[in-house]
C-alpha positions in Angstrom: -20.5 14.7 -55.7 -20.2 14.6 -52.0 -21.3 11.7 -49.9 -24.4 13.7 -48.8 -25.3 14.4 -52.5 -24.9 10.7 -53.4 -27.2 9.7 -50.5 -29.8 12.1 -51.9 -29.6 10.7 -55.4 -29.6 7.1 -54.2 -32.8 7.8 -52.2 -34.3 9.4 -55.2 -33.5 6.4 -57.4 -34.7 3.9 -54.8 -38.1 5.7 -54.4 -38.4 6.0 -58.2 -37.8 2.2 -58.5 -40.4 1.3 -55.8 -43.1 3.6 -57.0 -42.5 2.6 -60.7 -42.6 -1.0 -59.7 -46.0 -0.5 -58.3 -47.5 1.5 -61.2 -46.0 -0.7 -63.9 -47.5 -3.9 -62.4 -50.7 -3.4 -64.5 -49.1 -1.9 -67.6 -48.9 -5.0 -69.7 -52.6 -6.0 -69.2 -54.3 -2.6 -68.6 -56.2 -2.5 -71.9 -56.8 -6.3 -71.9 -58.3 -6.1 -68.4 -60.8 -3.4 -69.5 -61.7 -5.2 -72.7 -62.3 -8.4 -70.7 -64.9 -6.5 -68.7 -66.8 -5.8 -71.9 -65.4 -2.4 -73.0 -64.5 -1.7 -76.7 -61.5 0.3 -77.9 -63.3 3.6 -77.8 -64.7 3.0 -74.3 -61.3 2.1 -73.0 -59.9 5.4 -74.3 -62.9 7.3 -72.7 -62.1 5.7 -69.3 -58.5 6.9 -69.7 -59.8 10.3 -70.8 -61.1 10.8 -67.3 -57.6 10.1 -66.0 -56.2 12.9 -68.1 -59.1 15.2 -67.4 -58.4 14.8 -63.6 -54.7 15.4 -64.3 -55.6 18.6 -66.1 -57.8 19.8 -63.3 -55.5 19.0 -60.4 -52.0 19.4 -61.9 -51.3 23.1 -61.2 -53.0 23.2 -57.8 -51.1 20.2 -56.5 -47.9 21.6 -57.9 -48.5 24.8 -56.0 -49.4 22.6 -52.9 -45.9 21.1 -53.1 -44.3 24.5 -53.4 -46.2 25.8 -50.3 -46.5 22.7 -48.0 -43.4 20.7 -49.1 -42.4 18.2 -51.8 -42.2 15.3 -49.3 -45.8 15.6 -48.1 -47.0 15.9 -51.7 -45.2 12.8 -52.8 -46.3 10.7 -49.9 -49.9 11.7 -50.5 -49.4 10.7 -54.2 -48.3 7.2 -53.3 -51.2 6.5 -51.1 -53.8 7.9 -53.5 -52.4 5.9 -56.4 -52.5 2.8 -54.1 -56.2 3.4 -53.3 -56.9 3.9 -57.0 -55.4 0.5 -57.9 -57.4 -1.3 -55.2 -60.6 0.3 -56.5 -59.7 -0.7 -60.1 -59.1 -4.3 -59.1 -62.5 -4.5 -57.4 -64.4 -2.7 -60.2 -66.5 -4.4 -62.9 -68.4 -1.4 -64.6 -67.5 1.6 -66.7 -68.2 4.2 -64.0 -66.3 2.4 -61.3 -63.4 2.3 -63.6 -63.8 6.0 -64.1 -63.8 6.5 -60.3 -60.6 4.5 -60.0 -58.9 6.5 -62.7 -59.9 9.8 -61.0 -58.4 8.7 -57.7 -55.2 7.5 -59.3 -54.9 10.6 -61.4 -55.3 12.9 -58.4 -52.5 11.0 -56.8 -50.3 11.2 -59.8 -50.6 15.0 -59.9 -49.3 15.3 -56.3 -46.1 13.5 -57.5 -45.5 14.9 -61.0 -43.8 18.2 -60.2 -42.9 17.6 -56.6 -40.6 14.6 -56.8 -38.2 16.1 -59.4 -38.4 19.4 -57.7 -37.4 17.8 -54.4 -34.2 16.1 -55.8 -33.1 19.2 -57.8 -33.5 21.6 -54.9 -32.1 19.2 -52.4 -28.9 18.8 -54.4 -28.7 22.6 -54.9 -29.0 23.1 -51.2 -26.1 20.6 -50.7 -23.9 22.6 -53.0 -24.3 20.8 -56.3 -24.0 23.2 -59.2 -23.6 20.9 -62.2 -26.2 19.8 -64.8 -29.0 17.5 -63.9 -29.5 15.8 -67.2 -27.4 12.7 -66.2 -29.6 12.3 -63.1 -32.8 12.3 -65.1 -31.2 9.9 -67.6 -30.3 7.6 -64.8 -33.8 8.0 -63.4 -35.3 6.7 -66.6 -33.0 3.7 -66.5 -34.1 2.9 -63.0 -37.8 3.4 -63.9 -37.5 1.1 -66.8 -35.6 -1.5 -64.8 -38.6 -1.6 -62.4 -40.9 -1.8 -65.4 -39.2 -4.8 -66.9 -39.6 -6.8 -63.7 -43.0 -5.6 -62.7 -44.7 -6.0 -66.1 -43.5 -9.6 -66.5 -44.7 -10.5 -63.0 -47.9 -8.6 -63.5 -48.7 -10.4 -66.8 -47.8 -13.7 -65.3 -50.3 -13.1 -62.4 -52.9 -11.9 -64.9 -52.9 -15.3 -66.5 -54.0 -16.7 -63.1 -56.4 -13.9 -62.2 -56.6 -10.7 -64.3 -57.3 -8.5 -61.2 -54.3 -9.7 -59.3 -51.8 -7.2 -60.8 -53.9 -4.3 -59.5 -53.9 -5.6 -55.9 -50.2 -6.3 -55.8 -49.5 -2.9 -57.4 -51.6 -1.3 -54.7 -49.6 -2.9 -51.9 -46.3 -1.8 -53.5 -47.5 1.8 -53.7 -48.3 1.7 -50.0 -44.7 0.6 -49.4 -43.5 3.5 -51.6 -45.4 6.0 -49.5 -44.0 4.7 -46.3 -40.5 4.6 -47.8 -40.8 8.2 -49.0 -41.8 9.4 -45.5 -38.6 7.8 -44.1 -36.1 8.7 -46.9 -37.1 12.1 -48.1 -35.6 14.9 -46.1 -36.4 18.6 -46.3 -34.4 20.0 -43.5 -33.3 23.0 -45.7 -36.9 23.6 -46.9 -38.6 26.5 -45.1 -42.0 25.6 -43.9 -44.2 28.3 -42.6 -47.2 27.7 -40.3 -50.2 28.9 -42.3 -54.0 28.6 -42.0 -55.9 26.8 -44.7 -57.0 30.2 -46.2 -53.4 31.6 -46.1 -52.2 28.4 -47.7 -54.7 28.7 -50.5 -53.8 32.3 -51.1 -50.1 31.4 -51.2 -50.8 28.6 -53.7 -52.8 31.1 -55.8 -49.9 33.5 -55.7 -47.4 30.8 -56.8 -49.7 29.8 -59.7 -50.1 33.4 -60.9 -46.3 33.9 -60.7 -45.8 30.6 -62.7 -48.3 31.7 -65.4 -46.5 35.0 -65.8 -43.1 33.2 -66.0 -44.5 30.8 -68.6 -45.8 33.6 -70.8 -42.4 35.3 -70.8 -40.2 32.1 -71.1 -39.3 30.8 -74.5 -38.1 27.6 -72.8 -41.4 26.9 -71.1 -43.5 27.8 -74.2 -41.4 25.4 -76.3 -41.8 22.5 -73.9 -45.5 23.1 -73.5 -46.0 23.0 -77.3 -43.9 19.8 -77.7 -45.9 18.3 -74.8 -49.2 19.0 -76.3 -48.3 17.5 -79.7 -46.4 14.4 -78.4 -49.1 13.4 -75.9 -51.8 13.8 -78.5 -49.9 11.5 -80.9 -48.7 8.8 -78.5 -52.1 7.9 -77.1 -52.7 5.6 -80.1 -49.7 3.3 -79.4 -50.1 3.7 -75.6 -53.6 2.4 -75.6 -53.6 0.1 -78.6 -50.3 -1.8 -78.6 -51.9 -4.8 -76.8 -54.7 -5.4 -79.3 -52.3 -4.6 -82.2 -49.7 -7.2 -81.1 -52.3 -9.5 -79.7 -53.0 -10.8 -83.2 -49.5 -12.4 -83.0 -49.7 -13.7 -79.4 -51.5 -16.4 -77.5 -51.4 -15.5 -73.8 -51.2 -12.5 -71.5 -47.7 -13.4 -70.2 -46.4 -12.6 -73.7 -47.6 -9.0 -73.2 -45.3 -8.8 -70.2 -42.2 -9.8 -72.2 -43.2 -7.3 -74.9 -43.5 -4.5 -72.3 -40.1 -5.6 -70.9 -38.7 -5.1 -74.4 -40.4 -1.7 -74.5 -38.8 -0.8 -71.2 -35.4 -1.9 -72.3 -35.7 0.2 -75.5 -36.8 3.3 -73.5 -33.9 2.7 -71.1 -31.4 2.5 -74.0 -32.8 5.8 -75.4 -32.5 7.5 -72.0 -28.9 6.2 -71.5 -27.9 7.6 -74.9 -29.5 11.0 -74.2 -26.4 12.8 -72.7 -24.2 11.6 -75.6 -26.8 12.6 -78.1 -27.1 16.1 -76.6 -23.3 16.5 -76.7 -23.3 15.5 -80.4 -26.2 17.8 -81.4 -25.1 20.5 -79.0 -28.4 22.5 -79.0 -31.2 21.3 -76.7 -34.1 22.4 -78.9 -32.7 20.8 -82.0 -32.1 17.5 -80.1 -35.7 17.5 -78.8 -37.1 18.1 -82.4 -35.0 15.2 -83.8 -36.1 12.9 -81.0 -39.8 13.8 -81.6 -39.4 13.2 -85.4 -37.9 9.8 -84.7 -40.8 8.8 -82.5 -43.2 9.5 -85.4 -41.1 7.7 -88.1 -40.9 4.6 -85.9 -44.6 4.6 -85.3 -45.5 5.0 -89.0 -43.1 2.2 -90.0 -44.6 -0.2 -87.4 -48.0 -0.6 -89.1 -46.5 -1.1 -92.6 -45.8 -4.7 -91.6 -48.1 -7.6 -90.9 -45.4 -9.9 -89.6 -44.4 -9.8 -85.9 -40.6 -9.4 -86.1 -40.4 -6.3 -88.3 -43.5 -4.7 -86.7 -42.1 -5.1 -83.2 -38.6 -3.9 -84.3 -39.9 -0.6 -85.6 -42.2 -0.2 -82.6 -39.1 -0.6 -80.3 -37.2 2.0 -82.4 -40.1 4.4 -81.7 -39.8 3.6 -78.0 -36.0 4.2 -78.1 -36.8 7.7 -79.4 -39.3 8.3 -76.7 -36.7 7.3 -74.1 -34.3 9.7 -75.7 -36.8 12.5 -75.5 -37.7 12.3 -71.8 -34.4 13.2 -70.1 -33.6 15.8 -72.7 -36.9 17.5 -72.0 -36.6 17.2 -68.2 -33.0 18.6 -68.1 -33.8 21.4 -70.5 -36.7 22.5 -68.4 -35.1 22.1 -65.0 -32.0 23.9 -66.0 -34.0 27.0 -67.1 -36.6 27.6 -64.4 -36.4 29.3 -60.9 -36.3 27.1 -57.8 -39.1 28.8 -55.9 -41.6 28.0 -58.7 -40.0 24.7 -59.9 -42.8 22.3 -58.8 -45.5 24.7 -60.3 -43.7 25.1 -63.6 -43.0 21.4 -63.9 -46.7 21.0 -63.4 -47.4 23.4 -66.2 -45.4 21.1 -68.4 -47.5 18.2 -67.3 -50.7 20.2 -68.0 -49.6 20.4 -71.7 -49.3 16.6 -71.7 -52.8 16.3 -70.3 -54.4 18.6 -72.8 -52.8 16.7 -75.7 -53.6 13.4 -74.1 -57.3 14.1 -73.6 -57.7 15.1 -77.2 -55.5 12.3 -78.5 -57.5 9.6 -76.5 -60.8 10.6 -78.0 -59.4 11.1 -81.6 -57.3 7.9 -81.7 -59.9 5.8 -79.9 -62.6 6.9 -82.4 -60.3 6.3 -85.4 -59.2 2.8 -84.2 -62.8 1.7 -83.4 -64.4 2.9 -86.6 -61.5 2.6 -89.0 -58.5 0.6 -87.8 -55.5 0.7 -85.5 -53.0 1.1 -88.3 -54.9 4.2 -89.5 -54.8 5.7 -86.0 -51.0 5.0 -85.7 -50.2 6.4 -89.1 -52.0 9.7 -88.4 -50.3 10.0 -85.1 -46.9 9.4 -86.6 -47.4 12.0 -89.3 -48.5 14.5 -86.7 -45.2 13.9 -84.8 -43.0 14.1 -87.9 -44.6 17.3 -89.3 -44.6 19.1 -85.9 -41.0 18.2 -85.3 -40.0 19.5 -88.8 -41.9 22.8 -88.3 -40.4 23.4 -84.9 -36.9 22.5 -86.2 -37.3 25.1 -89.0 -38.5 27.7 -86.5 -35.6 27.0 -84.1 -33.0 27.2 -86.8 -34.3 30.6 -87.8 
């Protein structure tokens, strides 16, 4: 890489660190915070359902916004909206105010989901980089998880003093991320055209239609969309229920921070191993199927134990597999889509996550509330294992 390319990747990693630091501040106490306000497991999932519903509604339009008006502007808007959502969350005490905060934060998230990765890939291509991007996304996951380790421990520590504090600190950090993005992200090679609001909307519509046509014709995009639906359906159970599940073994909120730090380290280890794993397996689709299956096996094994050490051990194995999956998926998709529609097509991939997530939240929340958390996790794990096996067989054929 040239010095200019290294500067681009360093800026990308720094912005990823700061923005992740802000969002992860609340991760170790998110469910605990909502339950402390009187919500049950199903209601907590319903609140998060509105987050995914907003993601679903806004993902493709905001991806097209980034392709038309620029990835920098899109990411800056994302940071400030997520900051506002965190402040509203910290001040809220009722179900519908939590929903409002989720909607604001989700709208912000969609402005970033396709735009940020599209910015770094296109920026590097413009600077003459022609190599694979899988190692960049693997490094990104390590940076993200390093931020998560620090932020979640600090957030959980603050929550033991005042459970709303992590939301306010996270909101401040996201403001810093937005200002930093405005300074560090450059788009001097990006062609901006002066357009009216109507012309901009029409261009966004055209980009979306082109993206839909490309998705229908692309085996790569269809494969990623299917994987996304299944995985995000299944992982909502552990995402939303790990705090009450492991809370039976713990005595304070700070402990949740250390557990989440271990989760982040496990995910980081999986991400770091992704390039080596891909070289060993050789075929990207097969590697993704194996990673998906390992996520399910680890999840099923976790709930077989009623002792903390073996339970957390298998849970961390499931997190390693999830860390392995992310850079494999990001690299496979980015290496096989056109630049002019990159943000929109990345948003299509995110939409598949939101569809699976919405369904998964309602199903897993209902199962956990009216049956048990282990039942919800077992069903989710079996869905992952079976889907991975079926896709593996189809890919081999």
